[in-house]
mmCIF entry with sequence, helices, sheets and N, C-alpha, C, O atoms, coordinates in Angstrom:
data_MODEL
# 
_entry.id   MODEL 
# 
_entity.id                         1 
_entity.type                       polymer 
_entity.pdbx_number_of_molecules   1 
# 
_entity_poly.entity_id                      1 
_entity_poly.type                           'polypeptide(L)' 
_entity_poly.nstd_linkage                   no 
_entity_poly.nstd_monomer                   no 
_entity_poly.pdbx_seq_one_letter_code       MFINENCETSPIKLITTDQISTRDIPAFCIRAGHDLKSVSDGPPYEFIINLVKT 
_entity_poly.pdbx_seq_one_letter_code_can   MFINENCETSPIKLITTDQISTRDIPAFCIRAGHDLKSVSDGPPYEFIINLVKT 
_entity_poly.pdbx_strand_id                 A 
# 
loop_
_entity_poly_seq.entity_id 
_entity_poly_seq.num 
_entity_poly_seq.mon_id 
_entity_poly_seq.hetero 
1 1  MET n 
1 2  PHE n 
1 3  ILE n 
1 4  ASN n 
1 5  GLU n 
1 6  ASN n 
1 7  CYS n 
1 8  GLU n 
1 9  THR n 
1 10 SER n 
1 11 PRO n 
1 12 ILE n 
1 13 LYS n 
1 14 LEU n 
1 15 ILE n 
1 16 THR n 
1 17 THR n 
1 18 ASP n 
1 19 GLN n 
1 20 ILE n 
1 21 SER n 
1 22 THR n 
1 23 ARG n 
1 24 ASP n 
1 25 ILE n 
1 26 PRO n 
1 27 ALA n 
1 28 PHE n 
1 29 CYS n 
1 30 ILE n 
1 31 ARG n 
1 32 ALA n 
1 33 GLY n 
1 34 HIS n 
1 35 ASP n 
1 36 LEU n 
1 37 LYS n 
1 38 SER n 
1 39 VAL n 
1 40 SER n 
1 41 ASP n 
1 42 GLY n 
1 43 PRO n 
1 44 PRO n 
1 45 TYR n 
1 46 GLU n 
1 47 PHE n 
1 48 ILE n 
1 49 ILE n 
1 50 ASN n 
1 51 LEU n 
1 52 VAL n 
1 53 LYS n 
1 54 THR n 
# 
_struct_asym.id          A 
_struct_asym.entity_id   1 
# 
_struct_conf.conf_type_id            HELX_P 
_struct_conf.id                      HELX_P1 
_struct_conf.pdbx_PDB_helix_id       AA1 
_struct_conf.beg_label_comp_id       SER 
_struct_conf.beg_label_asym_id       A 
_struct_conf.beg_label_seq_id        21 
_struct_conf.pdbx_beg_PDB_ins_code   ? 
_struct_conf.end_label_comp_id       ALA 
_struct_conf.end_label_asym_id       A 
_struct_conf.end_label_seq_id        32 
_struct_conf.pdbx_end_PDB_ins_code   ? 
_struct_conf.beg_auth_comp_id        SER 
_struct_conf.beg_auth_asym_id        A 
_struct_conf.beg_auth_seq_id         21 
_struct_conf.end_auth_comp_id        ALA 
_struct_conf.end_auth_asym_id        A 
_struct_conf.end_auth_seq_id         32 
_struct_conf.pdbx_PDB_helix_class    1 
_struct_conf.details                 ? 
_struct_conf.pdbx_PDB_helix_length   12 
# 
_struct_conf_type.id          HELX_P 
_struct_conf_type.criteria    ? 
_struct_conf_type.reference   ? 
# 
_struct_sheet.id               AA1 
_struct_sheet.type             ? 
_struct_sheet.number_strands   3 
_struct_sheet.details          ? 
# 
loop_
_struct_sheet_order.sheet_id 
_struct_sheet_order.range_id_1 
_struct_sheet_order.range_id_2 
_struct_sheet_order.offset 
_struct_sheet_order.sense 
AA1 1 2 ? anti-parallel 
AA1 2 3 ? anti-parallel 
# 
loop_
_struct_sheet_range.sheet_id 
_struct_sheet_range.id 
_struct_sheet_range.beg_label_comp_id 
_struct_sheet_range.beg_label_asym_id 
_struct_sheet_range.beg_label_seq_id 
_struct_sheet_range.pdbx_beg_PDB_ins_code 
_struct_sheet_range.end_label_comp_id 
_struct_sheet_range.end_label_asym_id 
_struct_sheet_range.end_label_seq_id 
_struct_sheet_range.pdbx_end_PDB_ins_code 
_struct_sheet_range.beg_auth_comp_id 
_struct_sheet_range.beg_auth_asym_id 
_struct_sheet_range.beg_auth_seq_id 
_struct_sheet_range.end_auth_comp_id 
_struct_sheet_range.end_auth_asym_id 
_struct_sheet_range.end_auth_seq_id 
AA1 1 ILE A 12 ? THR A 16 ? ILE A 12 THR A 16 
AA1 2 TYR A 45 ? ASN A 50 ? TYR A 45 ASN A 50 
AA1 3 ASP A 35 ? VAL A 39 ? ASP A 35 VAL A 39 
# 
loop_
_atom_site.group_PDB 
_atom_site.id 
_atom_site.type_symbol 
_atom_site.label_atom_id 
_atom_site.label_alt_id 
_atom_site.label_comp_id 
_atom_site.label_asym_id 
_atom_site.label_entity_id 
_atom_site.label_seq_id 
_atom_site.pdbx_PDB_ins_code 
_atom_site.Cartn_x 
_atom_site.Cartn_y 
_atom_site.Cartn_z 
_atom_site.occupancy 
_atom_site.B_iso_or_equiv 
_atom_site.pdbx_formal_charge 
_atom_site.auth_seq_id 
_atom_site.auth_comp_id 
_atom_site.auth_asym_id 
_atom_site.auth_atom_id 
_atom_site.pdbx_PDB_model_num 
ATOM 1   N N  . MET A 1 1  ? 112.793 91.407  106.418 1.00 0.00 ? 1  MET A N  1 
ATOM 2   C CA . MET A 1 1  ? 112.072 90.282  105.892 1.00 0.00 ? 1  MET A CA 1 
ATOM 3   C C  . MET A 1 1  ? 112.768 89.788  104.648 1.00 0.00 ? 1  MET A C  1 
ATOM 4   O O  . MET A 1 1  ? 113.179 90.578  103.798 1.00 0.00 ? 1  MET A O  1 
ATOM 5   N N  . PHE A 1 2  ? 112.898 88.490  104.542 1.00 0.00 ? 2  PHE A N  1 
ATOM 6   C CA . PHE A 1 2  ? 113.455 87.871  103.356 1.00 0.00 ? 2  PHE A CA 1 
ATOM 7   C C  . PHE A 1 2  ? 112.322 87.301  102.518 1.00 0.00 ? 2  PHE A C  1 
ATOM 8   O O  . PHE A 1 2  ? 111.359 86.757  103.059 1.00 0.00 ? 2  PHE A O  1 
ATOM 9   N N  . ILE A 1 3  ? 112.431 87.421  101.220 1.00 0.00 ? 3  ILE A N  1 
ATOM 10  C CA . ILE A 1 3  ? 111.440 86.826  100.331 1.00 0.00 ? 3  ILE A CA 1 
ATOM 11  C C  . ILE A 1 3  ? 111.971 85.461  99.925  1.00 0.00 ? 3  ILE A C  1 
ATOM 12  O O  . ILE A 1 3  ? 113.029 85.357  99.304  1.00 0.00 ? 3  ILE A O  1 
ATOM 13  N N  . ASN A 1 4  ? 111.240 84.425  100.273 1.00 0.00 ? 4  ASN A N  1 
ATOM 14  C CA . ASN A 1 4  ? 111.638 83.071  99.884  1.00 0.00 ? 4  ASN A CA 1 
ATOM 15  C C  . ASN A 1 4  ? 110.421 82.198  99.714  1.00 0.00 ? 4  ASN A C  1 
ATOM 16  O O  . ASN A 1 4  ? 109.288 82.647  99.893  1.00 0.00 ? 4  ASN A O  1 
ATOM 17  N N  . GLU A 1 5  ? 110.657 80.956  99.370  1.00 0.00 ? 5  GLU A N  1 
ATOM 18  C CA . GLU A 1 5  ? 109.542 80.056  99.091  1.00 0.00 ? 5  GLU A CA 1 
ATOM 19  C C  . GLU A 1 5  ? 108.692 79.755  100.314 1.00 0.00 ? 5  GLU A C  1 
ATOM 20  O O  . GLU A 1 5  ? 107.591 79.224  100.162 1.00 0.00 ? 5  GLU A O  1 
ATOM 21  N N  . ASN A 1 6  ? 109.149 80.068  101.515 1.00 0.00 ? 6  ASN A N  1 
ATOM 22  C CA . ASN A 1 6  ? 108.394 79.805  102.736 1.00 0.00 ? 6  ASN A CA 1 
ATOM 23  C C  . ASN A 1 6  ? 107.541 80.996  103.175 1.00 0.00 ? 6  ASN A C  1 
ATOM 24  O O  . ASN A 1 6  ? 106.843 80.916  104.186 1.00 0.00 ? 6  ASN A O  1 
ATOM 25  N N  . CYS A 1 7  ? 107.591 82.086  102.434 1.00 0.00 ? 7  CYS A N  1 
ATOM 26  C CA . CYS A 1 7  ? 106.829 83.281  102.787 1.00 0.00 ? 7  CYS A CA 1 
ATOM 27  C C  . CYS A 1 7  ? 105.336 83.003  102.625 1.00 0.00 ? 7  CYS A C  1 
ATOM 28  O O  . CYS A 1 7  ? 104.893 82.600  101.550 1.00 0.00 ? 7  CYS A O  1 
ATOM 29  N N  . GLU A 1 8  ? 104.575 83.212  103.667 1.00 0.00 ? 8  GLU A N  1 
ATOM 30  C CA . GLU A 1 8  ? 103.137 82.917  103.668 1.00 0.00 ? 8  GLU A CA 1 
ATOM 31  C C  . GLU A 1 8  ? 102.286 84.110  103.251 1.00 0.00 ? 8  GLU A C  1 
ATOM 32  O O  . GLU A 1 8  ? 101.115 83.941  102.910 1.00 0.00 ? 8  GLU A O  1 
ATOM 33  N N  . THR A 1 9  ? 102.852 85.306  103.272 1.00 0.00 ? 9  THR A N  1 
ATOM 34  C CA . THR A 1 9  ? 102.076 86.508  103.004 1.00 0.00 ? 9  THR A CA 1 
ATOM 35  C C  . THR A 1 9  ? 102.234 86.940  101.550 1.00 0.00 ? 9  THR A C  1 
ATOM 36  O O  . THR A 1 9  ? 103.351 87.163  101.082 1.00 0.00 ? 9  THR A O  1 
ATOM 37  N N  . SER A 1 10 ? 101.128 87.054  100.846 1.00 0.00 ? 10 SER A N  1 
ATOM 38  C CA . SER A 1 10 ? 101.149 87.556  99.481  1.00 0.00 ? 10 SER A CA 1 
ATOM 39  C C  . SER A 1 10 ? 99.784  88.190  99.218  1.00 0.00 ? 10 SER A C  1 
ATOM 40  O O  . SER A 1 10 ? 98.776  87.549  99.516  1.00 0.00 ? 10 SER A O  1 
ATOM 41  N N  . PRO A 1 11 ? 99.689  89.382  98.689  1.00 0.00 ? 11 PRO A N  1 
ATOM 42  C CA . PRO A 1 11 ? 100.811 90.176  98.225  1.00 0.00 ? 11 PRO A CA 1 
ATOM 43  C C  . PRO A 1 11 ? 101.578 90.832  99.384  1.00 0.00 ? 11 PRO A C  1 
ATOM 44  O O  . PRO A 1 11 ? 101.099 90.915  100.514 1.00 0.00 ? 11 PRO A O  1 
ATOM 45  N N  . ILE A 1 12 ? 102.780 91.287  99.051  1.00 0.00 ? 12 ILE A N  1 
ATOM 46  C CA . ILE A 1 12 ? 103.559 92.030  100.037 1.00 0.00 ? 12 ILE A CA 1 
ATOM 47  C C  . ILE A 1 12 ? 103.647 93.484  99.575  1.00 0.00 ? 12 ILE A C  1 
ATOM 48  O O  . ILE A 1 12 ? 103.522 93.788  98.389  1.00 0.00 ? 12 ILE A O  1 
ATOM 49  N N  . LYS A 1 13 ? 103.864 94.366  100.540 1.00 0.00 ? 13 LYS A N  1 
ATOM 50  C CA . LYS A 1 13 ? 104.099 95.784  100.261 1.00 0.00 ? 13 LYS A CA 1 
ATOM 51  C C  . LYS A 1 13 ? 105.541 96.081  100.643 1.00 0.00 ? 13 LYS A C  1 
ATOM 52  O O  . LYS A 1 13 ? 105.962 95.839  101.775 1.00 0.00 ? 13 LYS A O  1 
ATOM 53  N N  . LEU A 1 14 ? 106.284 96.604  99.690  1.00 0.00 ? 14 LEU A N  1 
ATOM 54  C CA . LEU A 1 14 ? 107.677 96.974  99.912  1.00 0.00 ? 14 LEU A CA 1 
ATOM 55  C C  . LEU A 1 14 ? 107.775 98.484  99.761  1.00 0.00 ? 14 LEU A C  1 
ATOM 56  O O  . LEU A 1 14 ? 107.353 99.032  98.742  1.00 0.00 ? 14 LEU A O  1 
ATOM 57  N N  . ILE A 1 15 ? 108.327 99.162  100.764 1.00 0.00 ? 15 ILE A N  1 
ATOM 58  C CA . ILE A 1 15 ? 108.456 100.617 100.733 1.00 0.00 ? 15 ILE A CA 1 
ATOM 59  C C  . ILE A 1 15 ? 109.935 100.972 100.778 1.00 0.00 ? 15 ILE A C  1 
ATOM 60  O O  . ILE A 1 15 ? 110.669 100.519 101.657 1.00 0.00 ? 15 ILE A O  1 
ATOM 61  N N  . THR A 1 16 ? 110.366 101.793 99.813  1.00 0.00 ? 16 THR A N  1 
ATOM 62  C CA . THR A 1 16 ? 111.766 102.217 99.758  1.00 0.00 ? 16 THR A CA 1 
ATOM 63  C C  . THR A 1 16 ? 111.833 103.726 99.537  1.00 0.00 ? 16 THR A C  1 
ATOM 64  O O  . THR A 1 16 ? 110.848 104.359 99.158  1.00 0.00 ? 16 THR A O  1 
ATOM 65  N N  . THR A 1 17 ? 113.003 104.279 99.779  1.00 0.00 ? 17 THR A N  1 
ATOM 66  C CA . THR A 1 17 ? 113.250 105.687 99.474  1.00 0.00 ? 17 THR A CA 1 
ATOM 67  C C  . THR A 1 17 ? 114.292 105.840 98.379  1.00 0.00 ? 17 THR A C  1 
ATOM 68  O O  . THR A 1 17 ? 114.568 106.956 97.939  1.00 0.00 ? 17 THR A O  1 
ATOM 69  N N  . ASP A 1 18 ? 114.871 104.741 97.938  1.00 0.00 ? 18 ASP A N  1 
ATOM 70  C CA . ASP A 1 18 ? 115.942 104.737 96.941  1.00 0.00 ? 18 ASP A CA 1 
ATOM 71  C C  . ASP A 1 18 ? 115.350 104.756 95.533  1.00 0.00 ? 18 ASP A C  1 
ATOM 72  O O  . ASP A 1 18 ? 114.621 103.837 95.158  1.00 0.00 ? 18 ASP A O  1 
ATOM 73  N N  . GLN A 1 19 ? 115.652 105.781 94.758  1.00 0.00 ? 19 GLN A N  1 
ATOM 74  C CA . GLN A 1 19 ? 115.104 105.913 93.413  1.00 0.00 ? 19 GLN A CA 1 
ATOM 75  C C  . GLN A 1 19 ? 115.519 104.748 92.524  1.00 0.00 ? 19 GLN A C  1 
ATOM 76  O O  . GLN A 1 19 ? 114.761 104.364 91.632  1.00 0.00 ? 19 GLN A O  1 
ATOM 77  N N  . ILE A 1 20 ? 116.696 104.178 92.740  1.00 0.00 ? 20 ILE A N  1 
ATOM 78  C CA . ILE A 1 20 ? 117.168 103.054 91.934  1.00 0.00 ? 20 ILE A CA 1 
ATOM 79  C C  . ILE A 1 20 ? 116.282 101.824 92.122  1.00 0.00 ? 20 ILE A C  1 
ATOM 80  O O  . ILE A 1 20 ? 116.250 100.945 91.260  1.00 0.00 ? 20 ILE A O  1 
ATOM 81  N N  . SER A 1 21 ? 115.559 101.756 93.249  1.00 0.00 ? 21 SER A N  1 
ATOM 82  C CA . SER A 1 21 ? 114.673 100.611 93.471  1.00 0.00 ? 21 SER A CA 1 
ATOM 83  C C  . SER A 1 21 ? 113.580 100.531 92.406  1.00 0.00 ? 21 SER A C  1 
ATOM 84  O O  . SER A 1 21 ? 113.031 99.455  92.169  1.00 0.00 ? 21 SER A O  1 
ATOM 85  N N  . THR A 1 22 ? 113.255 101.659 91.758  1.00 0.00 ? 22 THR A N  1 
ATOM 86  C CA . THR A 1 22 ? 112.237 101.634 90.701  1.00 0.00 ? 22 THR A CA 1 
ATOM 87  C C  . THR A 1 22 ? 112.733 100.868 89.481  1.00 0.00 ? 22 THR A C  1 
ATOM 88  O O  . THR A 1 22 ? 111.931 100.454 88.644  1.00 0.00 ? 22 THR A O  1 
ATOM 89  N N  . ARG A 1 23 ? 114.023 100.679 89.372  1.00 0.00 ? 23 ARG A N  1 
ATOM 90  C CA . ARG A 1 23 ? 114.605 99.845  88.323  1.00 0.00 ? 23 ARG A CA 1 
ATOM 91  C C  . ARG A 1 23 ? 114.892 98.442  88.841  1.00 0.00 ? 23 ARG A C  1 
ATOM 92  O O  . ARG A 1 23 ? 114.622 97.453  88.160  1.00 0.00 ? 23 ARG A O  1 
ATOM 93  N N  . ASP A 1 24 ? 115.442 98.362  90.056  1.00 0.00 ? 24 ASP A N  1 
ATOM 94  C CA . ASP A 1 24 ? 115.900 97.077  90.601  1.00 0.00 ? 24 ASP A CA 1 
ATOM 95  C C  . ASP A 1 24 ? 114.759 96.138  90.992  1.00 0.00 ? 24 ASP A C  1 
ATOM 96  O O  . ASP A 1 24 ? 114.835 94.941  90.714  1.00 0.00 ? 24 ASP A O  1 
ATOM 97  N N  . ILE A 1 25 ? 113.720 96.645  91.623  1.00 0.00 ? 25 ILE A N  1 
ATOM 98  C CA . ILE A 1 25 ? 112.635 95.779  92.096  1.00 0.00 ? 25 ILE A CA 1 
ATOM 99  C C  . ILE A 1 25 ? 111.878 95.145  90.931  1.00 0.00 ? 25 ILE A C  1 
ATOM 100 O O  . ILE A 1 25 ? 111.622 93.942  90.977  1.00 0.00 ? 25 ILE A O  1 
ATOM 101 N N  . PRO A 1 26 ? 111.504 95.897  89.881  1.00 0.00 ? 26 PRO A N  1 
ATOM 102 C CA . PRO A 1 26 ? 110.868 95.233  88.739  1.00 0.00 ? 26 PRO A CA 1 
ATOM 103 C C  . PRO A 1 26 ? 111.770 94.174  88.091  1.00 0.00 ? 26 PRO A C  1 
ATOM 104 O O  . PRO A 1 26 ? 111.291 93.114  87.688  1.00 0.00 ? 26 PRO A O  1 
ATOM 105 N N  . ALA A 1 27 ? 113.061 94.457  87.991  1.00 0.00 ? 27 ALA A N  1 
ATOM 106 C CA . ALA A 1 27 ? 113.992 93.480  87.422  1.00 0.00 ? 27 ALA A CA 1 
ATOM 107 C C  . ALA A 1 27 ? 114.058 92.228  88.290  1.00 0.00 ? 27 ALA A C  1 
ATOM 108 O O  . ALA A 1 27 ? 114.084 91.112  87.772  1.00 0.00 ? 27 ALA A O  1 
ATOM 109 N N  . PHE A 1 28 ? 114.085 92.409  89.598  1.00 0.00 ? 28 PHE A N  1 
ATOM 110 C CA . PHE A 1 28 ? 114.082 91.264  90.513  1.00 0.00 ? 28 PHE A CA 1 
ATOM 111 C C  . PHE A 1 28 ? 112.817 90.422  90.328  1.00 0.00 ? 28 PHE A C  1 
ATOM 112 O O  . PHE A 1 28 ? 112.885 89.194  90.280  1.00 0.00 ? 28 PHE A O  1 
ATOM 113 N N  . CYS A 1 29 ? 111.667 91.089  90.224  1.00 0.00 ? 29 CYS A N  1 
ATOM 114 C CA . CYS A 1 29 ? 110.404 90.363  90.065  1.00 0.00 ? 29 CYS A CA 1 
ATOM 115 C C  . CYS A 1 29 ? 110.403 89.538  88.785  1.00 0.00 ? 29 CYS A C  1 
ATOM 116 O O  . CYS A 1 29 ? 109.920 88.406  88.783  1.00 0.00 ? 29 CYS A O  1 
ATOM 117 N N  . ILE A 1 30 ? 110.927 90.080  87.716  1.00 0.00 ? 30 ILE A N  1 
ATOM 118 C CA . ILE A 1 30 ? 111.005 89.336  86.452  1.00 0.00 ? 30 ILE A CA 1 
ATOM 119 C C  . ILE A 1 30 ? 111.897 88.109  86.617  1.00 0.00 ? 30 ILE A C  1 
ATOM 120 O O  . ILE A 1 30 ? 111.511 87.008  86.225  1.00 0.00 ? 30 ILE A O  1 
ATOM 121 N N  . ARG A 1 31 ? 113.084 88.287  87.192  1.00 0.00 ? 31 ARG A N  1 
ATOM 122 C CA . ARG A 1 31 ? 114.022 87.163  87.370  1.00 0.00 ? 31 ARG A CA 1 
ATOM 123 C C  . ARG A 1 31 ? 113.466 86.100  88.300  1.00 0.00 ? 31 ARG A C  1 
ATOM 124 O O  . ARG A 1 31 ? 113.655 84.906  88.064  1.00 0.00 ? 31 ARG A O  1 
ATOM 125 N N  . ALA A 1 32 ? 112.779 86.523  89.360  1.00 0.00 ? 32 ALA A N  1 
ATOM 126 C CA . ALA A 1 32 ? 112.276 85.579  90.359  1.00 0.00 ? 32 ALA A CA 1 
ATOM 127 C C  . ALA A 1 32 ? 110.906 85.011  89.992  1.00 0.00 ? 32 ALA A C  1 
ATOM 128 O O  . ALA A 1 32 ? 110.448 84.051  90.611  1.00 0.00 ? 32 ALA A O  1 
ATOM 129 N N  . GLY A 1 33 ? 110.252 85.597  88.989  1.00 0.00 ? 33 GLY A N  1 
ATOM 130 C CA . GLY A 1 33 ? 108.944 85.119  88.575  1.00 0.00 ? 33 GLY A CA 1 
ATOM 131 C C  . GLY A 1 33 ? 107.793 85.650  89.404  1.00 0.00 ? 33 GLY A C  1 
ATOM 132 O O  . GLY A 1 33 ? 106.689 85.108  89.351  1.00 0.00 ? 33 GLY A O  1 
ATOM 133 N N  . HIS A 1 34 ? 108.037 86.710  90.175  1.00 0.00 ? 34 HIS A N  1 
ATOM 134 C CA . HIS A 1 34 ? 106.971 87.319  90.972  1.00 0.00 ? 34 HIS A CA 1 
ATOM 135 C C  . HIS A 1 34 ? 106.191 88.325  90.120  1.00 0.00 ? 34 HIS A C  1 
ATOM 136 O O  . HIS A 1 34 ? 106.695 88.815  89.109  1.00 0.00 ? 34 HIS A O  1 
ATOM 137 N N  . ASP A 1 35 ? 104.978 88.622  90.532  1.00 0.00 ? 35 ASP A N  1 
ATOM 138 C CA . ASP A 1 35 ? 104.081 89.503  89.792  1.00 0.00 ? 35 ASP A CA 1 
ATOM 139 C C  . ASP A 1 35 ? 104.041 90.879  90.456  1.00 0.00 ? 35 ASP A C  1 
ATOM 140 O O  . ASP A 1 35 ? 103.446 91.042  91.521  1.00 0.00 ? 35 ASP A O  1 
ATOM 141 N N  . LEU A 1 36 ? 104.672 91.861  89.826  1.00 0.00 ? 36 LEU A N  1 
ATOM 142 C CA . LEU A 1 36 ? 104.669 93.232  90.333  1.00 0.00 ? 36 LEU A CA 1 
ATOM 143 C C  . LEU A 1 36 ? 103.342 93.872  89.940  1.00 0.00 ? 36 LEU A C  1 
ATOM 144 O O  . LEU A 1 36 ? 103.091 94.118  88.760  1.00 0.00 ? 36 LEU A O  1 
ATOM 145 N N  . LYS A 1 37 ? 102.491 94.142  90.934  1.00 0.00 ? 37 LYS A N  1 
ATOM 146 C CA . LYS A 1 37 ? 101.151 94.668  90.681  1.00 0.00 ? 37 LYS A CA 1 
ATOM 147 C C  . LYS A 1 37 ? 101.131 96.181  90.532  1.00 0.00 ? 37 LYS A C  1 
ATOM 148 O O  . LYS A 1 37 ? 100.417 96.708  89.679  1.00 0.00 ? 37 LYS A O  1 
ATOM 149 N N  . SER A 1 38 ? 101.907 96.889  91.353  1.00 0.00 ? 38 SER A N  1 
ATOM 150 C CA . SER A 1 38 ? 101.886 98.350  91.261  1.00 0.00 ? 38 SER A CA 1 
ATOM 151 C C  . SER A 1 38 ? 103.145 98.951  91.857  1.00 0.00 ? 38 SER A C  1 
ATOM 152 O O  . SER A 1 38 ? 103.812 98.361  92.707  1.00 0.00 ? 38 SER A O  1 
ATOM 153 N N  . VAL A 1 39 ? 103.443 100.154 91.375  1.00 0.00 ? 39 VAL A N  1 
ATOM 154 C CA . VAL A 1 39 ? 104.555 100.959 91.886  1.00 0.00 ? 39 VAL A CA 1 
ATOM 155 C C  . VAL A 1 39 ? 104.034 102.378 92.022  1.00 0.00 ? 39 VAL A C  1 
ATOM 156 O O  . VAL A 1 39 ? 103.481 102.937 91.075  1.00 0.00 ? 39 VAL A O  1 
ATOM 157 N N  . SER A 1 40 ? 104.211 102.959 93.202  1.00 0.00 ? 40 SER A N  1 
ATOM 158 C CA . SER A 1 40 ? 103.748 104.335 93.392  1.00 0.00 ? 40 SER A CA 1 
ATOM 159 C C  . SER A 1 40 ? 104.854 105.315 93.023  1.00 0.00 ? 40 SER A C  1 
ATOM 160 O O  . SER A 1 40 ? 106.039 104.985 93.070  1.00 0.00 ? 40 SER A O  1 
ATOM 161 N N  . ASP A 1 41 ? 104.444 106.528 92.655  1.00 0.00 ? 41 ASP A N  1 
ATOM 162 C CA . ASP A 1 41 ? 105.416 107.604 92.469  1.00 0.00 ? 41 ASP A CA 1 
ATOM 163 C C  . ASP A 1 41 ? 105.913 107.993 93.843  1.00 0.00 ? 41 ASP A C  1 
ATOM 164 O O  . ASP A 1 41 ? 105.127 108.034 94.789  1.00 0.00 ? 41 ASP A O  1 
ATOM 165 N N  . GLY A 1 42 ? 107.152 108.270 93.974  1.00 0.00 ? 42 GLY A N  1 
ATOM 166 C CA . GLY A 1 42 ? 107.690 108.571 95.283  1.00 0.00 ? 42 GLY A CA 1 
ATOM 167 C C  . GLY A 1 42 ? 108.643 109.731 95.203  1.00 0.00 ? 42 GLY A C  1 
ATOM 168 O O  . GLY A 1 42 ? 108.584 110.516 94.257  1.00 0.00 ? 42 GLY A O  1 
ATOM 169 N N  . PRO A 1 43 ? 109.517 109.857 96.170  1.00 0.00 ? 43 PRO A N  1 
ATOM 170 C CA . PRO A 1 43 ? 109.665 108.962 97.319  1.00 0.00 ? 43 PRO A CA 1 
ATOM 171 C C  . PRO A 1 43 ? 108.638 109.232 98.410  1.00 0.00 ? 43 PRO A C  1 
ATOM 172 O O  . PRO A 1 43 ? 108.095 110.335 98.458  1.00 0.00 ? 43 PRO A O  1 
ATOM 173 N N  . PRO A 1 44 ? 108.353 108.298 99.266  1.00 0.00 ? 44 PRO A N  1 
ATOM 174 C CA . PRO A 1 44 ? 108.813 106.908 99.207  1.00 0.00 ? 44 PRO A CA 1 
ATOM 175 C C  . PRO A 1 44 ? 108.106 106.160 98.075  1.00 0.00 ? 44 PRO A C  1 
ATOM 176 O O  . PRO A 1 44 ? 106.997 106.503 97.666  1.00 0.00 ? 44 PRO A O  1 
ATOM 177 N N  . TYR A 1 45 ? 108.790 105.129 97.590  1.00 0.00 ? 45 TYR A N  1 
ATOM 178 C CA . TYR A 1 45 ? 108.260 104.276 96.529  1.00 0.00 ? 45 TYR A CA 1 
ATOM 179 C C  . TYR A 1 45 ? 107.611 103.060 97.184  1.00 0.00 ? 45 TYR A C  1 
ATOM 180 O O  . TYR A 1 45 ? 108.190 102.428 98.068  1.00 0.00 ? 45 TYR A O  1 
ATOM 181 N N  . GLU A 1 46 ? 106.411 102.749 96.736  1.00 0.00 ? 46 GLU A N  1 
ATOM 182 C CA . GLU A 1 46 ? 105.681 101.625 97.311  1.00 0.00 ? 46 GLU A CA 1 
ATOM 183 C C  . GLU A 1 46 ? 105.408 100.604 96.198  1.00 0.00 ? 46 GLU A C  1 
ATOM 184 O O  . GLU A 1 46 ? 104.840 100.933 95.156  1.00 0.00 ? 46 GLU A O  1 
ATOM 185 N N  . PHE A 1 47 ? 105.824 99.370  96.446  1.00 0.00 ? 47 PHE A N  1 
ATOM 186 C CA . PHE A 1 47 ? 105.657 98.294  95.478  1.00 0.00 ? 47 PHE A CA 1 
ATOM 187 C C  . PHE A 1 47 ? 104.689 97.282  96.067  1.00 0.00 ? 47 PHE A C  1 
ATOM 188 O O  . PHE A 1 47 ? 104.807 96.921  97.238  1.00 0.00 ? 47 PHE A O  1 
ATOM 189 N N  . ILE A 1 48 ? 103.737 96.824  95.274  1.00 0.00 ? 48 ILE A N  1 
ATOM 190 C CA . ILE A 1 48 ? 102.855 95.724  95.676  1.00 0.00 ? 48 ILE A CA 1 
ATOM 191 C C  . ILE A 1 48 ? 103.254 94.541  94.791  1.00 0.00 ? 48 ILE A C  1 
ATOM 192 O O  . ILE A 1 48 ? 103.215 94.623  93.563  1.00 0.00 ? 48 ILE A O  1 
ATOM 193 N N  . ILE A 1 49 ? 103.638 93.444  95.443  1.00 0.00 ? 49 ILE A N  1 
ATOM 194 C CA . ILE A 1 49 ? 104.170 92.281  94.746  1.00 0.00 ? 49 ILE A CA 1 
ATOM 195 C C  . ILE A 1 49 ? 103.406 91.027  95.162  1.00 0.00 ? 49 ILE A C  1 
ATOM 196 O O  . ILE A 1 49 ? 103.310 90.710  96.347  1.00 0.00 ? 49 ILE A O  1 
ATOM 197 N N  . ASN A 1 50 ? 102.870 90.324  94.178  1.00 0.00 ? 50 ASN A N  1 
ATOM 198 C CA . ASN A 1 50 ? 102.294 89.008  94.424  1.00 0.00 ? 50 ASN A CA 1 
ATOM 199 C C  . ASN A 1 50 ? 103.424 87.991  94.297  1.00 0.00 ? 50 ASN A C  1 
ATOM 200 O O  . ASN A 1 50 ? 104.045 87.869  93.241  1.00 0.00 ? 50 ASN A O  1 
ATOM 201 N N  . LEU A 1 51 ? 103.677 87.278  95.361  1.00 0.00 ? 51 LEU A N  1 
ATOM 202 C CA . LEU A 1 51 ? 104.725 86.267  95.345  1.00 0.00 ? 51 LEU A CA 1 
ATOM 203 C C  . LEU A 1 51 ? 104.219 85.012  94.654  1.00 0.00 ? 51 LEU A C  1 
ATOM 204 O O  . LEU A 1 51 ? 103.121 84.535  94.943  1.00 0.00 ? 51 LEU A O  1 
ATOM 205 N N  . VAL A 1 52 ? 105.008 84.487  93.758  1.00 0.00 ? 52 VAL A N  1 
ATOM 206 C CA . VAL A 1 52 ? 104.673 83.271  93.038  1.00 0.00 ? 52 VAL A CA 1 
ATOM 207 C C  . VAL A 1 52 ? 105.578 82.163  93.572  1.00 0.00 ? 52 VAL A C  1 
ATOM 208 O O  . VAL A 1 52 ? 106.802 82.238  93.469  1.00 0.00 ? 52 VAL A O  1 
ATOM 209 N N  . LYS A 1 53 ? 104.956 81.143  94.141  1.00 0.00 ? 53 LYS A N  1 
ATOM 210 C CA . LYS A 1 53 ? 105.738 80.022  94.674  1.00 0.00 ? 53 LYS A CA 1 
ATOM 211 C C  . LYS A 1 53 ? 106.140 79.110  93.540  1.00 0.00 ? 53 LYS A C  1 
ATOM 212 O O  . LYS A 1 53 ? 105.356 78.835  92.631  1.00 0.00 ? 53 LYS A O  1 
ATOM 213 N N  . THR A 1 54 ? 107.376 78.644  93.608  1.00 0.00 ? 54 THR A N  1 
ATOM 214 C CA . THR A 1 54 ? 107.866 77.744  92.563  1.00 0.00 ? 54 THR A CA 1 
ATOM 215 C C  . THR A 1 54 ? 107.914 76.325  93.047  1.00 0.00 ? 54 THR A C  1 
ATOM 216 O O  . THR A 1 54 ? 108.304 75.429  92.297  1.00 0.00 ? 54 THR A O  1 
# 
């Protein structure tokens, strides 16, 4: 799934096993203007993201 302005589903749940994603996903949300609601301790890491349309 690609996150773009045409995405109809929000919030989304993103599940990863990569520990670096705990740094990368929050940084992406800040740059893209999305609202990171929660991050679970993992692995697996679960992110809940509210997509903000621009």
